[in-house]
C-alpha positions as CSV (number, residue, x, y, z in Angstrom):
1,X,-51.9,7.7,35.8
2,X,-52.8,7.0,32.3
3,X,-51.0,4.3,29.7
4,X,-51.8,4.1,26.5
5,X,-53.9,0.9,25.4
6,X,-54.7,0.1,29.4
7,X,-56.5,3.6,30.5
8,X,-56.8,5.7,33.4
9,X,-56.1,4.1,37.2
10,X,-55.5,5.4,40.8
11,X,-51.6,5.7,41.7
12,X,-51.7,4.4,45.7
13,X,-49.2,3.7,48.2
14,X,-47.0,0.2,47.1
15,X,-48.3,0.3,43.7
16,X,-45.9,-0.7,40.9
17,X,-46.4,0.4,37.3
18,X,-44.2,-1.1,34.7
19,X,-44.4,0.5,31.4
20,X,-43.4,-1.6,28.0
21,X,-40.7,0.6,25.9
22,X,-42.6,2.9,23.4
23,X,-45.7,2.9,25.0
24,X,-47.0,6.1,25.9
25,X,-47.9,7.4,29.6
26,X,-48.6,10.2,32.0
27,X,-49.3,11.0,35.6
28,X,-52.8,12.8,35.7
29,X,-54.8,14.6,38.6
30,X,-52.0,14.6,41.3
31,X,-54.1,16.2,44.5
32,X,-51.3,15.1,47.1
33,X,-47.7,14.9,47.6
34,X,-46.1,12.4,45.1
35,X,-42.5,10.5,45.2
36,X,-42.0,9.1,42.2
37,X,-38.7,6.4,41.3
38,X,-38.1,6.1,37.9
39,X,-36.2,2.7,37.0
40,X,-34.6,2.0,33.7
41,X,-34.0,-1.4,32.8
42,X,-31.2,-2.6,31.1
43,X,-29.3,0.4,32.6
44,X,-28.2,2.8,30.3
45,X,-25.2,5.0,30.7
């Protein structure tokens, strides 16, 4: 994963990432199956 201002790092089982509003981020170099849960807070409808 790459987060603007932090750089790139590996996503491993059990890792939780919090990305503040307005910070650019993206998943890169996926080499195996990956399940991602996106949680938005506060909830929006």
